[in-house]
N, C-alpha and C positions, 0 to 999 in steps of 0.2 A: 647614689653618691655621685659626686661631680667627676670623679676619675679615680683610677687605682692609686696614683701617687697622692692625690688629694686626701683620700681616706687614710693613707698611712701617715700623712703629716697632720692629721686632725689633732687639735689640742687635747681632746679627751683621750687618754691612753686606752680606754675601753671602747673606743669608737668602732673598732673592727671586731668586737666580740660578736660573732655571727648570730649567736642565739639571742642576742639582745637587739641587734640592729636589722634583723631580717625584714621586719615590718616597715622599716624606714628607707629601704632601698628604692631609689628612683633611677630613671634612665641615665646611664653614663653619657657624658657630653663629649667623649672622644670622637674625633673624626680625622681621617688620614690627612697629614700635612696641615693641620690646623695650627695657625701661628702661635696662639697662646695655649697650646695643648698642655694640660697638666702632667702628661707623661714625660715631658722633656727634662724634668728635674728629678734625678734619682738620688735619694738620701743615702743609699748604700752603693758604693761604687762596684762596678762589675769588672772582672778580669777577662780579657779576650785572648790571652796567650797562656800556654802551659807554664806552670811554676817551675823555676829552675832551682836546683840544689835541694836543701832540706826544708820540708814543710813543717810548720808549727804544730798542726794537728791533721788528722785524716780528713777533716772538713775542707781543707785546702785542696783536696783531690776530688772536689765536686765541680763539674763543669769542664768545658773544653774536651768533650768526648770526640772520638774519631769519626770521620765521615769516610765510609768504605764503598768502593765500587762493587756492584753485583755483576758477576760474569756469567756463570752457567745458567742460572734461572732466568735471566733477562736476555739470553742470546737471541731470541726471536724478535726483540724490540729494536727499533731504530735508534731510540734515544738512550742516553746514559741514565742508569738507575743507581742512585747513591743512598746508602742507609746511614742514619745517625745512630750510632751504637750507644744508647744511654745506659746500658748495663755496665759500662766502664766507670760510672760514678762510684764513689767509695762504698755506698750501701747496696749497689747493684741495680739501681733503677733510676728512671727519670725523676721520680718523686724525691730523690735526695736533694734536688735543687730547691724544691718548695719547702721541704722540711727545714733545711738550713735557713732559707730566707724568712720563713714565718717566725722561727725562733729568734733570729737576729733582729727582725723588725720589732718584735714584742719586747726584747731587751732594750733596744734603742729608745722605744717610746716610754719605757718605764712601766709597762703593763705587767711584766712578770719579774720576780726576783728569785735568787737562788734558794732552793729548797721547796719552791712551789711545785704543784703537780700539774702536768699537762695531760689533757684527755683528748683523744681523737677518734672519731668514727671513720673507718677506713677499710679498703679491701686488702690491706696488708702492706703495700709498698710505701704509702705515705707514713704509716706507722713506723716502718723501719727507718725511713729518713728522719722522722722526728725523734725516734728513740736514739738514733745515732747522735743527733745534735744535743738531745737532752742529757745523754750520758757524759758528753764532753763538757757541756756548759753547766752541768750541775742541777738538773731537774729530775723529778720523778715522772714516770710515764705510765699512763693507763690507755690501753687500746681496746676499742670495741669493734668487732668485725663479724660478718656473717659466717655461718657454719661451713659453707662450701669452700672457703679459702683454704689453700694448701697447708698441710702440716709443716712443710719446710718454712713457710713464712712465720708460723707460730713459733717454731724452734728458734729462728733467728731473733724474733722479738723478745723471747724469754732470755736468750743469751745476752741481749743488750740491757736486760734488767726491767723490761716492761711487764706490767701486769695485764693479762689477757682476759677479756670478757667476750664470750661467744654469743651470738644472737641468731634467731631463725632466719633462714634464707628467704622464706616467703612472707616475711613481715613487711608491710608497706612502709615507705620511708618516713611517713608522718605518724606511725603508730608507736605507742610506748615501748613495744617489744623490739623495734628495729635498732640497728646499731647507732642510728642518730638519736632515737628516743632514749635508749639506755645511757648514752653519753650525756645527754641533758640531765637525766636523773642523777647520775653520778656527780655531775658538777655541783648540784644542789647539796649533795650529801658530804662531799669531800672539801674540807676547808682549804682556802688558798689554791683552788684549782681553776684551770682555764681551758676552754675549748678554743684552740686557734682556728679550727674549722676551715679545711681546704675548700669547702663548697662555696664559701662567700668571702674568704680572706683575699684581699687584692694582692697580697704577696705571692699568691699562687701564680696567676698569669704574669705578674711582673717579673718573676724569676725567669720566665721564658722570653718576655719582651726585651728585657735587659741583657739576658744571657744567651739562651739557646738560639734565638733568632740571629743575634749578632755573630755568634760563632759560625752559623751556617753561611751567612753573608761573607764572612772573612774566608772561610774554607773554600767556597765556590767562586770567589771573586765577584760576588753579586750576580751570578748567572744561574737563576733557578726559574724554571718554567712551570713547575707543578710541585706542590707539597702535599703529601698524604700522611695523615695522622689520625689515630684513633681518638675517640672522645670519651672521657670518664667524667671527671669534674669539668672538663673543658678548658682547664688552665693552659695546657700545652698548646692546643690548636688556637686558642684565643690570643695568647701572648705572642706566639710566632705570627699568627695571622694579622694582627694589628701592625706589627713591625713591617711585615712584608707588604701590606697595603700602602704603607708610607714609602718604603724603599723600592719595592717591585710591584707596582700596581697591576701589571699584566700577568703576574704569577697566579695560577689557578690553585685555590686552596680546597682540598677535598677532605671531608670528614668521614671517618669510618665508624659506624654504629652497629652493634650486633643485633641480629633479629631477636626481638623480645624486649628491646630498649625503646625509649620514646624520644631520643635526642634529635634524630634526623628530621629534616624538613624536605618536602612538605609532609604534613602529618599522615598522608596516605601511605607513606613508606613504612609506617609503624603499625600497620593493621594487625599484625600477628604478635600478640603479647604472650610470650612463653618464657620459660626459664632457659638459661643458657649456661654453658660450662666455662667459657672463656672468662678469665678474671681481669679486673682492672679497667674495663671499658663498659659503657652503657649504664643507664639508670632509669628508674621509673618516675623521675622528676627532673626538672630543668634547673641545674645549679646556677646560682647567681653570677658566678665568674665566667660562665659560658656565653661568649658573644657570638651568636650564630650568624650575625650580619657579615662577618668576615669570611664565612665559609661559602664558597661559590656553589658547591654541590655536595650531596651526601651519597654514600654507598652503604648498603647493608651487608654485613658479613655473617657467615654461619660457622658453627663450631667445627664441622668436619673439614671444610676448606682451610680454616684457620690453623688447626692442629697439623694437618697434613703439610701445609706450607711451612710451618715452623720446623717440622722435621726435615723438610727439604733444605731449608736455610742452614740447618745444622749439618746435614749430610753432604750437600753439594757446595756450600760456601764456607763451611767451617765456622759459622756464626752461631754461637751458643745462646740463642734467644728464647723468649717465652712465647706463650700462646697468642697473646694480643699482638705480638710482632708479626705472627702469621696472618692475623686478621688484616693488618695494614698492608702487608706485602701482597696478599692474594687480591685485594681490591686495587692496589697500585698497578699490578700487572695488567689488569683490565683497563684502568683509566689511562695508562701511559701508551696504549696502542695508537692513540691519535697524535702523539708527539713525533716530531721528525728528527732526522739525524742532526746532531749538534745541539739538541735541546736536552734539558736535564730535569729529572724527577727525583725529588728527595723524599725519603720515607723515614718516619720516626719509629725506631724499635725501642719500646719502653723498658723492658727488663730482660733478665737472663733465664736460662733453663734451670738455674739453681733452685728456683722456687717451685719447680714442677717435676722433680725427679721421680716422684711416685705417681705422677699423672700421665700426661700425653707422651712422655718419654718412654713409657712402658708399653710394649705391644699388647699385653693383657688388658690394660686399662683402655686402650684404644678400641680393642675388639669388644670389650664389655659394653662400651658406650655406642657402638655401631659406627665408629669412625674409620674402620678398615674395610676395604673391599672384601666381600664374602669369599671370593675365589682365593684371594691372597691369604685370608684368615684360615681357609681350609688347608692350604699348603703348609702353613706354619703350625698347624694343629698336631699335637702328639696324640695318637689315638689310644688313650687309656681305655681299658676294658669297660670301665664304669661310666665313661664320659657321655654316652648317649642314653643312659638310664634316666628315667624321669624322677623328679623330686618326690613323687608319690611313693617310690620304693623305700624311702627312708622311714624309720620308726619315729613318727612325729606325734608327740603328746599334745593334747589340747591344752592351751595355756590358761593360767589364771588371768583374769582381766580386772581392772579397777575403774571406778567411775571418777570423773574429775573432782568430785566433792571430797574424795579421800584425802586425808592430811599427809604431809611428808613423813611425819612420825609413824603413822600407820603403814605407809608404803615401805618404810624401812623394816618394820616388823614382819610384814608379809614376805618381802624378799628374803629375809633371814630365815623365817620358819619354813618356807617352801624350797629354799636352796636355789632361788633364781637370781640371775644377774640383771634381768630386765623384765618389765611388765607392760603390756599394751594398755593404753588408756582409751576407753570407749565411752560414747554418749549413750543416752537412753534408748537409742535406736540401733545399738550395737555397731555403729560406725566408728572406725579408728580415728582418734584425734591425734595420737602421737604415742611416744614411748617414754617411760621413766626408767633410767638405768641406775644401777648401784653406784657407778663411778661419778655420774653427774650429781646424784643426791649427796654423796659424800663431799664432793668439792663445794657445792653450794652451801651446805650446812656448816662445814668447817670454816668457810670464809665469812659466815654470818649474813650472807645475802638472803637466806631463807631460814625459817625456824620450823620446829617440828609441828606446830599447829597451823602452818600455812597450807593452803590447798596444793595438791600435787601438780596442778597446772602451772605453778610458779617455776617448776623445773622440767616442764614437758619438753621432749626432744623430738623435733619433727623431721630430722634428717636421717631417714632410715629407708631401707630398700624393701619393696614388696615383690614377691614372686608367686607364680602359680604352680599348681601341682604337675603340670605337664612340661615345665621347664627342665632342660637337661641338667644333669649333675655337673657337667663341664662348665656350663654357664653359671651355675650356682657357685662352683668353686672359685671362679674369677671374681664374683661379687664378694665372696667371703675373704678374699685376699685383702680387701680394703674396708670391710665392714665386719664387726664382731658377730653380728647376727642379722638374719633377715626374717621378715614376717611373711608367712605363707597364707595366701588369701584365696578364697573361692568366690565366684560371682554367681549370684542368684537373680533370676528375673522375677520382679515383684509386680503383681497386677494391682494397680490402685483403682482401676475401673475396667469396664469391659474392653476398652480400646486403649488404655493407658498402661504402659509397661515401662518400668525403669530398672536398670541394673543396680544391684546392691552388693557390695563387697563384705564378706564375712571372714572373720579370723579362723583359720584352720589350725595354725600352730606357729611356733617360733623355732627356727633352725639355726644352730650355731656350727662352728667349725668342727667341734667334737662329734656332732651328729654325723657329719659327712665322713669324718675319719673312722668312726665306729663302723659305718656301713662298708667302707672299703676294706678295712682289716678283717671284718667278720666274714666277708665273702671271698677273701683272697684264695683260700684253699678249697673252694667249692667250684662247681661247673660255672665258669664265668658267663657262658651263653645263657644260663637259666637264672642267674642271680637277679 
């Protein structure tokens, strides 16, 4: 497309339907200080001052977020470190800006009308921003998002009237099972539905080019030497980056990308492709709205440093931010070491701790995921008599398993007749493919998304924990605080040939909270040392 504004002004109101125009995207012709730059004409005016008096709707409380000085954490740096607290937006995150902007642009162009359904694949925050705008503007909202996203985000989305569809964490972005693939399928099935699509919608970076960037320039008097921001869709860093390249060409733009994502450049930085726990940043594909040419350098963040820094921001600065804020700040402290006295580093803090009350804010969750120093964890540990006992002490019954060819209807009958809440799904080699749960089956069948004669793989649930027989019951109890069940597995060495050995995991059983509780209560009155 010729430029973000050009696309918004296209005569065809469907021009920015990402699922239709992805194949037509060409290189944007934007360049810093270009005389005839298409970005100079903004169809929707931006406000760069806080509203006074009474606001018409809560949407007027999006933008002009505070810029706050970091004191304790940055005390060893010569430069000033300022944070843009985006969680002060109405919906609690930086994504409120693009949610409002995308909806308003779609209304302005005539693309959507009241009563239509908006569908969005998201990590949660964009869904909240869109659901907020949809609730006020009069639209239905469907959000597709991966299983790993926090329950707090789900609860907020439901409260705003959005319908939630969960998708597997490990699904590739271009697979039918991904949150993007499911959104595309739903758009075909639901009449008068639209995917505004943050990944390619130019209103995403424009919200930051016209708003966030201008606010920072106003708040700092145009004196910024370094900007550090995490990259998800890339709209934030691209929008701010383009504006800064025009206004502050000497400002260094630093992108933060989690280990496991592929957004960073050069590609050698992305050698390790693994899953990560931080939400809202990083992807396994390059979104169309991400302009990496405005990013001067990239830094890779890791989960442990991110969550520990987020907790420091809360404890030492009183800034109630989320995990990706910790990612940006931990990298910013490293990058800003080269700045001198009188220089300024601005860091974008995308969302608040509200979305993660049951995650990194909890000591148990941090310890379970290995994000706490072992010595500190030991000091915090309450030494229950059973805590060091192995999982093998539990009375674990070998579970029933089902093959992927079993129908949903048959799975319901098996669960009912055997009194189980969940069943492992295995292949012909006894390898675990996933789980089918009573709750997920009920939800999918009641909603009409699956039918009784559909294969059980339509409702397979891959977000489950596996433990070994030698794990301690204390570690098991921490996992069961966040999961209804765990799969106990054993590892066998299988010889395929004389010198070829591979490890194979076999199902030993399924353990639930009641199994642990029964063990503790049944042994309470016995000799604890021999239990």
